[in-house]
N, C-alpha and C positions, 0 to 999 in steps of 0.2 A: 182382141181376144186371141187370135191366132198367134200373134207375136209372143204372147205370154207363154204359150205352149212350146213354141220354138226355142225360147230361152230355157225352159224347163227341160227340154229334150237334150240340149247341149250341156246343161248341168248334170243330167242323168249320165251322159256319156263320160263326163270327167269324174264325178264323185262316186257313182254306184259301180259295184263290181259287175263285169260281164259274166253272166252265168253260163252262156254258151261257150266261152273260151275255157271255163272251168270244167266243162263237159258235165254239168248237173243234169241228171235225168229228171224231167218234171214229175214223173210218177214217184220217185224216191225223195223229192225235195221237201224240205221242212215248211212249215206254215209261213215263216218269215221269208224264205226264198220264193215261195209262191206269191207272196204279196209283192216282192220286188218284181217279178215277172209281170203280174197284173198292173202294177203302177207304170212300168216302162212301156207296156203295150198301150195302155190308156193314153198316156202322154204323147206317144209317137202317133197314134191314130188321130188325136185331136190336132196335132201340129200339121199333119198332112191334109186334113179336111179343108 
C-alpha cells in the first residue's frame, strides 16, 4: 500500500502545479487550490508513514 502512495507522490510532483512556487496564499486560495493542497498533503503523509 505504501508503494502506491509513493508512486502517487511522484506523479503529483510531475503533473500537479507547485502552489508554493506560485506563491499562493492559503487564505486567498480558491476551493480547487485548497483541494490540491489537501490532496498533496494526504498523499505525502501516507507515502512517508
